[in-house]
Structures are given as C-alpha cells and as structure tokens.
N, C-alpha and C positions, 0 to 999 in steps of 0.2 A: 570395911569393904575395900578390896584391892583396886588399885588404879588400873584402868584399861590401857593396855599396851597398844601403841599406834606405830604406823610407818607411813611412808609416802607412796602415793600412786600418782606419778607425775607431780604436779604441784599440790595435789590434794592430800590431806591427812586422813587416813582410814584406819580402822581397827586392824591389828596385825594379821588376824586370821582371815581377813577379807581380801588381802592383796592378791594372793595366788589365783583366786577365783576371778577377780577383775582382770588380771593379765590373761587368764585363759579365755575370757570373753573377747578381749581384743584380738587374739590370734584365731579364735573360732571365726570371727568376722572377716578377717583379711586373708585366711589361708588360701583360698582359691585364686586370689590375685596377687599373692605375695611375691612371686618371681617377677611379674610384670612391674610391680611397684618398685622393687629393688632396682631394676634397671632404670626406671624413669627418675626416681628421686636421687640416685647417685650419678646419673648420666652414664651408667655403665662402669663407673670407676670401682664399684664394689668387687668386680671381677679381678682387678689388679690388686686390691687390698688382700683378697683371699689367696691369690697366687703367691704373694709375698709371705703370707702366713704359712702356706704349705712349705715354702722353701725354708722358713725358720723352724718348722716343726721337727726336722731331722728324721721323719718317719722313713723306715727302711723295710725291705722285704722280710716277711716272716714275723713282723711285730704285731702286737695287740694294741688297738687304739680305741679309746672311749671318746666319742664326740657328743658332748652335751649340747642341749638346745639346738639340735641339728637342723630344725626347720625342714626345708625341702631337700636338704642334703648336698649343698654345694661342696662343703669340705669333706663330708663322708665319702662322696663319690671319688674324689681325688685320692683320698687315703686308701680306698679299696684298691685302686690301681697300683698304688705304691707298695702295699703290703703283699699283694699277690695272693696266689692260692694257698700259700703256707701261713698267711696271717689272718687276722680277724679285725673287722671294724664293727663296733657296737654303735649303731646310729640311734640316738635317744632324744626324747623331747617330753616335756611335761604335758604338752598339748596333743590330744589324740588326733585332732583334725590336721594339724601340721605334720605329725608323724605319718598319717595316712597319705598325705600329698607326697611326702618324701619316699614312702614305700612304693607308691605307684611309679614315681620317677625312676627308682632303682630297677624296678622290673622292666620298665620301658627301655632302659639302657643296658639290660642284661647283667646288671651287677647284683647277683643274688648268692653266689657261692661262698663269699667270704664276708657277708654283711648280716648281722643280727639286728633286730629292732626291739627297742625297749621303751616303754612309757615310764619315765622316772623323773623324780624331783632332784635337781642338782644338790639340794641340801641333804638329801637322804639317799645317797648312792648305794644301791643294794648289791654291791659286789664285795668280795673279800679283800682284805689288805693285800697290797703288792700284786694287783691283778693285771695292770696295764703298763706298757712301755711309754705311752703318751696319753694325756688327757687334754682335750681341747674344748673350747667353748667360743663360738663366734656370734657376736651380737646378741648374746643372751644373758650375760651376767647382770646387766643393768635391770633386768626384769625379776631377778631373784630377790626374795624378801630379805633373807639374812645372807648377805654376800660372804661374810667371814665364815659362816658355817659351811657354805658351798666350797670355799677355798680349802677349808680343813678337810672336807670329804674328798676333794680332788687329790690332795696330798696323800691321804690315807691309802687310796686305791692305786697309787703309782708304785711301780717297782723301784728299788734303789737304782739310780742311774737314769731314771726316766725324767721326762720333762712335761711341764704343763704350759699350755699356750692359750692366751686370752686375746681375742680380737674383738675390739669394742670401740664404739664412738667415745670420744674423749673431749678434751678442752684445748682450744687454740688460744695462744697468747698474742696472736697477730691482730692488733686492734682493728684495722680496716676490714680484714677478713671476718672478724667476729661480728661486726655490725651487719655485714652483708649476709652472713650465715644466720643470724637471728631473724633478719627479714625473711629469708628463704624458709627457715624452719617454722616460723609461727604464722606466716601469711600464705606462702605458696604451697607448702607441704600439705596442710589440711585441705586446701582447695584441690590439689591433685588427688588426695584420698577420696574426696567427695565425687570427683568426676570419674575416676577410674574404678574405685572399689566401693563407691556409694557409702563412704564412711569417713567423714572428716574427723570425728572424735578420736578414733584410734590413732590417726596420724598426728593429731595434736598431742595425744599422750606420748607418742614416740619422741617428739621434740622435747617435751617436758622431762621425760625419763632420762634423756641424754644429759640435760642440764643438772639433774639431781645425782648423776653417777659420780663416784669419786674421781678426782683428777689423777693424773699419771703418777705423781709421787705418792699420793695417799694409797692408791691401789698397790703400788710396789711395796709399801710398808705393810699392807694387809697380807700380801703373799708371804713376806718374810715372817710375819706373825704366825702364819699357818705352818711354817717349817721349811718353806722353800729357800734354797740358797742360790747364790749367783743370779739374783733377780735383776732383770733389766727391762727396758721398754724402748720401742722404736716408734717415733711419730710418723704418721703418713698424712699427706695432704695438710701439712702445717699443724698437725695435732688434732684435726677433726676426727681422725681415727688413730688409735694406738694399738700396738701389739706388745703385750707383756709376756715375759717368759721367765720360768723358774724351774729349778732342778731339785730332785730328791736325791740327796747324796748318800 
C-alpha cells in the first residue's frame, strides 16, 4: 500500500489532493468582503505594497501580462492601464467566486477592452511556452499546494527577457515587531474576520498560511531552481511583506 501524500493547510496536515478544495472554500466564504477586509487588516497599507510591486514589474505599453491569483483585480486593473489598448492582461484565479468579483469590478471601472478572464490553477497554467512579457502573483503563492510546480509553470510561459513578480506575506526578523505581529495575527485578525465577514476560521487560516510560507531566502532559491536568473527580493514593512523578482534570460 502506497503512503498517503500530505501537505499543510495552515497548521493542519491534510491529504495533498484536499488542499486546493479547502483553499477554495476559504475564498468562497470571504469573496464578497475581501476588499473591505484587505483595507481593515492592513490599515490600507496593502495599497502601498501593490503600488511598489507595480513599479517593480516594469510593465509597459503593448505587453502581455498574466496575473495569477488576481482576486478582485487590484494588480490587474493597474496593469490594464499600463499596457494600454495594444496590450493584454489575463486576469486569472483558481476560485470562481473571487474571479467573478474581479470581473464585476473591471466592468464597473470600464476596463474590458484589454482584459481577459481565466479560471486556472497556477500549477497548471494552460498557455503555450513564451506567451507573456510578465507573470505576476499577489498574495496567492502561499495558497498553492505545490509552489515549486507553480514557479516552474510561471517560468515556462514567460518570454525570454520577461520577468516574474511575486508579492507575498513573508517573515520579519525584527523581534519586537514579530511579537506584536503574532498577537495581531492570531488574536485580532480572526476577531475582525468574525465581525466583518462572519468567518473567523478563514482569517485564522490566513495567519497560519503566512507562517508556513517559505521565508525570503528559501523562495529566492526556489525561483532559481525553476530557472529564473538575477533573482532578488525587497522587504516591505520590515519583512512582513516581500516582493520577489526573477527574469527569464
């Protein structure tokens, strides 16, 4: 009898094939309140993190961008403005409820001419090799079951000269901040989730998934293993968030 393969879902150990469905359940639950909770739990700072990521992306007019785990489309909307009518942004997410929220937002903002929508798994990107000038994923990689497989797929669909950008919660080495951050993450965040989204468990998972995500150096090494070159990362808010960048040469 073969041994059952497992992975982590927050701090829980679950069968490998169950994680994607559990993550889907989390985001089905929070989709309608996702933007409100982002502002509340980051005190609005997530907007600055994303603005910095946009600046680091190097996206220009006429380019093709694949935005994975788009959620409600904060990054995709900005990319659509940057690439202009001659470019294309593929806004994608594995979760149908999140993607629908994002699609409604794009329609409300009049961003429809250069955006396509695709429900896809970051581990199984269904596009040909060398299809995009930029591949991005914001606050989504930690939810992927096989992160190395996703990084390999991101590298494959990039064109030579293209860059990948990963914006994600990470690990701070500032001891006083870490203690306060733990208190906030495991006490206040689930309480906010209960009061605003009527879902404490999903935001408890959020805190746990951040702690289980690879640290900055480990993720940099994983990107190099996928084939990316000139890999680097930039810590934001003392490492609570990091932006990783790599190129396909």
